[in-house]
N, C-alpha and C positions, 0 to 999 in steps of 0.2 A: 440350540437347534439350528443346523445349517439350512439356509434358505434354499439351496440348490440340491439338497439331499435327494437321491433317487430311491433310497430304500423305503419300502412300504412299511410304515409303522401303524399298527392298529390304533384308531381314534386320534391320529395325528391331526386330522382336519378339525376335530372337535376341540382339541387342545389349543390350536392356533386361534380358533374362533373365540373360545372362552377368554383367552389372554387378550385378544383385541377388544372384546366387549368390556373387560375389566378395566381397561385404560381409556377406551373411547367413550363409554357411557358417562363416566365422571366428567370428562372434558366437555361433552355435549351439555350436560346439566349445568356446568359452570359458564356456559355461554360461548365456549370455544368450538363452535360448530365446524369451522374450517379444519381445525386440528383433528377433530373426530373423523371427518371425512377422509383426511389424509391417512390416518391410522387404518381405517377400514379399507382404503384403496390399496395400501401396501400389503395388508393381510390377504386381500382378494388375489393380488398378483402372486403371492407366495403359495396360496392354496392351489391356484391353477398350475403353477410350475411344479410343485413338489408333492401335492396330495390329490391330484386330479382323479386318480383311480378310486378315491374314497367318495368323491362328490357325486351327488345325484345329478343327472343330466340337466334337469330344470334349473338347479342351483348354479351349476357351472355356466349355463347359458345366461342367467341373470347377472352373474359376476362379470362375464365377458362384455355384455351389453352396457353395463354401468361403467366399466373401465373405458370402453369406447366413447361413451358420452363425456367422460372426464377430459378426454383429449380432443373433443370436437370443437368446432368454431362456436356452436350454440351451447356452450357448457351450461348445464343446469345449475341452480343455486346449491350451495354447499349442503343445505338441509335436505334437499331432494336426493343428493348423492349419498349422504349419510344414511338416510332411511332406506334407500334402495339396497345398499349393501347390508344393512341390518336385517331387512326382511329375508334376504337370501341366507344370511348366517343363521337366523332363527329357524328357517325351513330345514337347513342341513342338520342342525341340532335335533330338531323334532324327528327327522327321518332316522337319525342314528339311534335315538332312544326307542322309537316305536317300530322301526323296520318298515318295509314296504307292505307287509301283510296288514290288513285291516284299515288301510287308508280310505278304502271305499270309493275312490274315484279313478277312472281310467287314466293312465299316465299321459296319453295324448291330450285328453281334455284338460289336465292340469297344466301342461306346457302351454296350450293355447290360452287358457285362463290367465296364466301369469303374464303372457305377452299382452293381452288385452288390458289387464290391470295396470300395466305400465304405459302402453301405447295410447290408449284412449284418453287418459288425463293429459298426456303430452299434446295430442291433437287438439283437445278442447282449450288448452291454454295458448294455442297458437304455434306450438313447436311441431309443425307438420313434418319437417325433415327428421326430427327426433323420433316421431312415431313411425315413419317409414324405416328408419334404421332398426328400431326394435322389431318390427314385423318381418323385415328382411332377414335379420339374424335368426329369428325363430323359424322362418320357413326353410332357410338353408340348413339349420340343425335338424329339422324334421326330415328333410330329404336324405340326410345321412343315415337315418335309421332304417331298419329292415322290416318294420312291422306295418308299413303303409301299403295299401293295395295300389295297383297301377293307375286307377282312375284318380285317386286322391293325390298321388305323386304328380300326375300330369297337371292337375289343377294348381298345385303349388308352383310347379315349374312355369306354367303359363302366367301366373300372377307375378312371379319374379321378373319374367321378361317384360311384362307390361309395365311394371313399376320402373324398371331400368330405362325403358324407352320413352316413358311419359315425360313431357316437358313441365308438367304441373305436379308437384309433390302430392297434393290432395288426391288426385286421381290414382296415383300409385298406392297411397295409403288405403284408399277404399277398395282397390282391387285385391290387395293383400289381406285386408280384413275379411272380405267375402270368401277368399280361399281358406282362411283359417276357420271361419265359421262353418264352412262346408265339411271340414274334417270331422266335426263332432255333430253334424246333422243340422247346423243352423240354430236359430233361436227357438224352433218348435220341436216337439217330440222329446223322447227320453234323453237322447244325447244332448239336446239343447238345454234340458233341465239340469243335466250334469254340468254343462258348461256354466250355466248361471250360478249353480252352487259353488263351483270351483272359483269363479270370479269373486263371489262373495267372500270365500275363504282367503283368496290371495290378496284382495284389496284391503289394506289396512291404513291407507293414507286418508287425509281429509279432503275437503273441498276448497278450491280456490275461491276467494271472495273477489279480490282484485289485485292484479299485478300491475303496479304503476310504472314499471320499467317497460314492459311489453305492451301495456294497455290492453290486457285481456282479463277475462272474468266477468263478473256481474257489471252491468251498467250503473255507474254512480255519478252523482252530481256533488261537487265539492263546494263548500262555503265556509267562511270564517264567522265565528260568533264570539264577540269580545265583551269585556265588562262595560262597554259603552251602553249596553241595554239597561244598566243600573247606575249610570252616571260616571263610570270609570273613564280612564284616559288611555288605556292600552290600545294598541292598534296592530293590525296584522293583515297579511294578504296570502293568498294561496294560488299556485299556478304550476303548470308543467315545467320540467327542466330536462336536461339531457339524461339525467339519471334519476328517474322517478319524479315524484311530485314534491315541490318545495313549499313549506309553510314557514313564513318568516315574519318578523315584526319587532315590536318592543312592548314589553309588559311592565306595568308599574302599579304600585299601591296608591298612587296619587288619585285624589278624587273619590276615594272609597271603593275602588275596584281591586284588581289584582289577578285577572285571568285573561287568557286568550285561548281560543280553541278552533279546531277545524273539524267539520262534520262532513261525512260522506253519506248522502241520502241515496238509498237504493231505489232506482226507478221501478223495480219490481220487488216490493217488500216481501212478497210471498216467497220469491226465490232466495232471498237472504235468510228468511226464517227457516226454510227447508234445509239450507246449507248448514246453519247453526245447529239444527236439530239432529244432524248426523254425526256430531262430534262431542268432544269432552271440553273443548275450550277454543280459544283463538290464539293463533301464532302470527306474529307480525315482525317484519324487519324494517327498522328505521335507523337513520344515521344522524347523529347530532353534529350539526355544522358549527353552531355558535350558541353560547348562552347556557342557561340553567339546565341541569341534567335531570331534575325531578319532574316527571311527567305522569299523566294518567291516561290509561286506555279506557274508552267508554263505549257502551252500547246504549242506544237511546230508544225508548218506547215511542217517542214522538216529541214534537216541539212543546216545550214547557211541561213535559211529563217526566216520569222517573228515568234517571240515567243509572246504569249499572257500571261501576267503575273499579279500577284497580291501579295502584301506583306501580311505576316501573322506573328504572334508571336508564336513561338514554346514553349511548356512548358513540364516540366517533368511529369505532370499529364496525358498527352496523351489525352486531350479532343478533340472531333471531331471539325474540322474546316470546314466552308462552304464558298465557293467563288462563287457568282453568275456570270454567263457569262457576265452580264451587267457591272461588275466591272473590268474585264480583260482589261489591256492596251497593245496595240501592240508595240513591241520593236524589233529592229534589231541592234545587236552589241552595245547595251546600249543606242541607240537613239530612241526616240518616233517616231512612224510612223502614228499617228492618234489619234482620241478620244477613250475613253473607250467604250467597248461593242464588244464582239465577234460577227462578222458578219456571216450570213449564208454561204457566199462564203468561208470565212476562215475556218469555221467548216468543210467543205467538204474536206479541205486539211490537217486537223490535223492527224498526224501519231504517235505522242509520247507525253508523259507528264513527268513531273519531278519536282525536287526541287532544288533551288539554294541558296547558301549563298554568298552574294555579298556586296561590298562597295557602290553599287548603289541601290536605292529603285526602286519600280516598275515604277515610272515616270521619271527615268533617273537621278534624283538628288542624291547628296551624302547622304548616309544613316548615320545619326548621331548615330544610335544604333549598327552599325557594329563594330565587335571586331576581331582583329587578334588572331590567336592561334589555339590550337587543338579544334576539334569539333566532335560530333557524333550525328546522328539523326537516330532513329529507325522508319521505315515506316511500318505501320500495315495494312492499308486498304485504297483504293481509290474507290469511287463510284460516280454515278450520282444521283442527287436529283431533 
């Protein structure tokens, strides 16, 4: 199929999308997040070039905004890019299957909801410029439509001028958000209820726990916990670096120990628990700098209480790792305390999370991949999916 073909072929967009997902999804699941994002970006460009007449206006807008983000100075993480494209692809496939009839939500409300579902998380993680870019593209696209009355068009145009003239990106983002809210009646009333429903439908992403590169997300306090608590001789330290947080040291079985760990205590445990409650698991990006590849991710109910843990293999590539709650095993002092699966009761007690290098695997058995010696792990981002 020629990328530049101008001939309209029925369902060509769906075919391109399904082909992209058939290649991109396996790449993502294999840890090749960057490759998946590249595949989806190439497909998005091809869709906009050769199949635009088939695309829903909202889908086309999201593809354009995500492609712009790929080329911006504040380029999002590959995982964010991949999921933004995937949400747009899924939305287009759904629209082609079901048609516009019966969707139940006004088109303008859905466009606004999609913008907010992308812009608000960007704003909250500190990417205010990215938020402004999303809201600006949405406002400009809405002004090109013919179904807005003069008052709403004037409100959008005024917000765009204010955002362009503002010296502070946050002020521009807030002005544009108010204008978008006004299109659907704001947070109250029937239109506001439609907007809230649309946002709920459009938002499929998780919650940021902490981005250690941008230093955004929940407030956490980092600390090292080593086998010295039981007479071991491992040592470690944790501190900020130019690219995330660096946890490094030396782990050894000498002295009866054999582990080193870093814990991130949430200053607001309730906020951490609420974030976890909204997802299916934890996604994190770490980069192995030196040493053993066999690590464990952990959620802790408290000091010297049950830890919920899962093994993972760290790599120098820094690919995103995903640990579903159903895979976490309960452990206390290296001993199993029950079957896999984080329980609702345990989730309500989680107060910290972290990473451990240990001679024991997540099920309490000796880890054949464990290696003594120096180690270093760079922690970039932890979020809920």
